[in-house]
C-alpha positions in Angstrom: 21.4 0.1 18.2 23.2 -2.9 19.7 24.1 -6.1 17.9 21.4 -7.9 20.0 18.8 -5.5 18.6 19.7 -6.5 15.0 19.3 -10.2 15.8 15.8 -10.0 17.3 12.7 -10.3 15.3 10.7 -7.1 15.3 6.9 -7.1 15.7 4.9 -5.0 13.4 1.1 -4.6 13.8 -1.4 -2.7 11.7 -4.9 -2.0 13.1 -7.8 -3.8 11.3 -9.4 -0.4 10.4 -6.2 0.7 8.7 -6.3 -2.5 6.6 -9.9 -1.8 5.5 -9.0 1.7 4.6 -5.9 0.4 2.7 -8.1 -1.8 0.6 -10.5 1.1 -0.2 -7.6 3.3 -1.2 -6.0 0.7 -3.4 -9.2 0.1 -5.2 -9.8 3.8 -5.8 -6.2 4.4 -6.9 -6.4 1.4 -9.2 -9.5 2.7 -11.0 -8.0 6.2 -11.3 -4.9 4.9 -12.9 -6.9 2.6 -15.2 -9.1 5.6 -16.3 -6.1 7.6 -17.2 -4.7 4.8 -19.4 -1.9 3.6 -17.1 -1.1 0.0 -16.2 -2.3 0.1 -12.6 -0.2 -2.8 -11.4 3.0 -1.4 -12.8 2.3 2.0 -11.4 1.4 0.7 -7.9 4.4 -1.6 -7.8 6.6 1.3 -8.7 5.1 3.4 -5.9 5.3 0.6 -3.3 9.0 -0.1 -4.2 10.2 3.5 -4.4 7.8 5.6 -2.3 7.7 8.1 -5.2 4.2 9.5 -5.5 4.9 10.5 -9.1 3.9 6.9 -10.0 0.3 7.7 -9.0 -1.9 10.0 -11.0 -3.6 13.0 -9.4 -6.8 12.1 -11.3 -9.6 11.7 -8.8 -7.3 12.7 -6.0 -5.6 9.3 -6.1 -2.1 10.6 -5.3 -3.4 12.4 -2.1 -5.4 9.3 -1.1 -2.5 6.9 -1.4 -0.1 9.2 0.5 -2.5 9.2 3.5 -1.4 5.6 4.3 2.0 4.1 5.0 3.4 1.8 2.3 3.7 -1.0 4.8 -0.1 -0.8 5.5 -0.8 -1.1 1.8 1.6 -4.0 1.4 0.0 -5.8 4.4 -3.4 -5.5 2.8 -2.0 -6.9 -0.5 -0.4 -9.9 1.2 -3.5 -10.7 3.2 -5.6 -10.5 0.1 -3.2 -12.6 -1.9 -3.0 -15.3 0.8 -6.8 -15.3 1.1 -6.7 -14.3 4.8 -9.2 -11.9 6.4 -6.7 -11.1 9.2 -3.7 -12.5 10.9 
């Protein structure tokens, strides 16, 4: 990787279908964590920051669900939702 590569802005794009799936997965995982008595926000933040699936319960297959998606897809869905945007 050359110095010029490090100075250029990279373009990252997630398909709209992946975002819809990301929202569905986040909601299912949130509910599974809540049902097991965990603080879903703390657990999801831990997972998103570290990538460690141990933050997510296996209850209702939540751990397997969340691992089907890349963390950047999940974070894009969260940002779009937070900013009140349907898409970019």
